[in-house]
C-alpha positions as CSV (number, residue, x, y, z in Angstrom):
1,M,-9.1,-16.5,-49.0
2,A,-8.2,-20.3,-49.8
3,I,-6.3,-22.8,-47.0
4,S,-3.3,-24.2,-48.2
5,S,-3.4,-28.2,-48.4
6,N,-0.2,-27.9,-46.3
7,T,-1.9,-26.1,-43.3
8,P,-2.8,-28.2,-39.9
9,D,-6.3,-26.7,-40.2
10,H,-6.9,-28.2,-43.8
11,H,-5.4,-31.4,-43.0
12,F,-7.8,-31.8,-39.3
13,A,-10.9,-30.4,-41.5
14,I,-10.1,-33.5,-44.1
15,T,-9.8,-35.7,-41.1
16,L,-13.0,-34.6,-39.6
17,I,-15.1,-34.8,-43.0
18,A,-13.6,-38.3,-44.2
19,R,-14.2,-39.6,-40.5
20,A,-18.0,-38.3,-40.5
21,G,-18.6,-40.8,-43.4
22,Y,-18.2,-43.8,-40.8
23,G,-21.6,-43.2,-39.6
24,A,-22.2,-43.0,-35.6
25,R,-18.7,-43.3,-35.3
26,G,-18.2,-40.6,-37.6
27,I,-20.6,-38.5,-35.2
28,V,-18.1,-39.6,-32.6
29,Y,-15.0,-38.3,-34.3
30,L,-17.2,-35.2,-35.1
31,L,-18.1,-34.7,-31.4
32,V,-14.4,-35.3,-30.1
33,G,-13.0,-33.2,-32.6
34,A,-15.1,-30.2,-31.9
35,V,-14.5,-30.7,-27.8
36,G,-11.0,-30.2,-28.9
37,V,-12.1,-26.8,-30.6
38,A,-14.0,-25.5,-28.0
39,L,-11.4,-26.1,-25.2
40,T,-8.8,-24.3,-27.2
41,S,-11.0,-21.6,-28.2
42,A,-11.9,-21.5,-24.3
43,S,-8.2,-21.0,-23.9
44,V,-7.7,-18.1,-26.0
45,A,-10.7,-16.7,-24.0
46,H,-8.9,-17.1,-20.6
47,G,-5.6,-15.4,-22.3
48,I,-8.0,-12.5,-23.4
49,K,-9.0,-12.2,-20.3
50,A,-6.3,-12.2,-18.1
51,M,-4.4,-9.9,-20.1
52,K,-7.1,-7.1,-20.5
53,T,-8.2,-7.9,-16.7
54,Q,-11.6,-8.2,-17.4
55,F,-12.0,-10.5,-14.2
56,N,-12.1,-7.5,-12.1
57,R,-15.7,-6.7,-12.6
58,H,-16.7,-9.6,-10.6
59,F,-15.2,-8.0,-7.3
60,S,-14.0,-5.2,-5.9
61,L,-11.0,-4.8,-3.7
62,P,-9.4,-1.8,-1.9
63,M,-6.1,-0.9,-3.4
64,K,-3.8,-2.4,-1.2
65,I,-5.1,-5.7,-1.7
66,K,-5.8,-5.4,-5.6
67,N,-1.5,-4.7,-6.0
68,W,-0.9,-8.0,-5.3
69,A,-4.0,-10.0,-6.0
70,Y,-4.5,-9.1,-10.0
71,P,-1.4,-10.5,-10.9
72,I,-2.2,-13.6,-9.1
73,C,-5.5,-13.8,-10.9
74,R,-3.9,-13.2,-13.9
75,F,-1.4,-15.8,-13.3
76,G,-3.9,-18.2,-12.5
77,L,-6.2,-17.5,-15.7
78,V,-3.2,-17.9,-18.0
79,I,-2.4,-21.3,-16.3
80,R,-5.9,-22.3,-16.8
81,G,-6.0,-21.5,-20.5
82,L,-2.8,-23.1,-20.6
83,V,-4.0,-26.4,-18.9
84,F,-7.2,-25.9,-21.6
85,V,-4.9,-25.6,-24.5
86,I,-3.3,-29.3,-23.8
87,V,-6.3,-31.0,-23.0
88,G,-8.0,-29.7,-26.2
89,A,-4.9,-30.6,-28.1
90,F,-5.3,-34.2,-26.4
91,F,-8.7,-34.0,-27.9
92,V,-7.8,-33.1,-31.4
93,M,-4.8,-35.7,-31.3
94,A,-7.5,-38.1,-30.3
95,V,-9.1,-37.5,-33.7
96,Y,-6.5,-38.6,-35.5
97,Q,-5.4,-41.7,-33.5
98,L,-8.5,-42.6,-32.6
99,D,-9.7,-46.5,-33.6
100,P,-12.5,-47.8,-31.4
101,D,-11.3,-51.1,-32.2
102,E,-8.5,-51.2,-30.4
103,A,-9.9,-49.5,-26.8
104,G,-9.6,-52.1,-24.3
105,G,-11.8,-52.8,-21.3
106,I,-11.7,-51.9,-17.5
107,T,-8.8,-54.8,-17.4
108,E,-6.5,-53.4,-20.1
109,F,-6.8,-50.0,-18.1
110,F,-6.0,-51.2,-14.8
111,N,-2.8,-53.6,-16.3
112,T,-1.3,-50.2,-18.1
113,L,-1.9,-48.0,-15.3
114,R,0.2,-51.0,-13.1
115,S,2.8,-51.4,-15.5
116,Q,3.5,-47.5,-15.2
117,V,6.5,-46.6,-13.7
118,F,5.9,-44.1,-10.5
119,E,8.4,-42.5,-8.6
120,S,8.1,-42.0,-4.9
121,G,9.8,-38.3,-4.9
122,R,11.9,-39.1,-2.1
123,A,15.8,-38.7,-2.4
């Protein structure tokens, strides 16, 4: 089955292969992309574990507790998977947008952090 040239997977693969030719920088791109793909895959595994309740083999509970604990465990696994998807997407996006020449030092980090608008949450 051939991959269409319009699919995101095709563009991701082309980007990784093109950037791999940059020597040590190419290895960084490949590693960052691999971490993103691994995190996204882990999120799918968490979702499957939540839907199939595969976590129940790790502990046994009385039926009274199981009735309220299992939905909480499922919810937790789904949310954890969602977080993994978000973090994995950031890693994959970094492959496209990463430019080590634009990276700043610790001073730039704190200046950027200081310039952010944070609300106190008080009404």
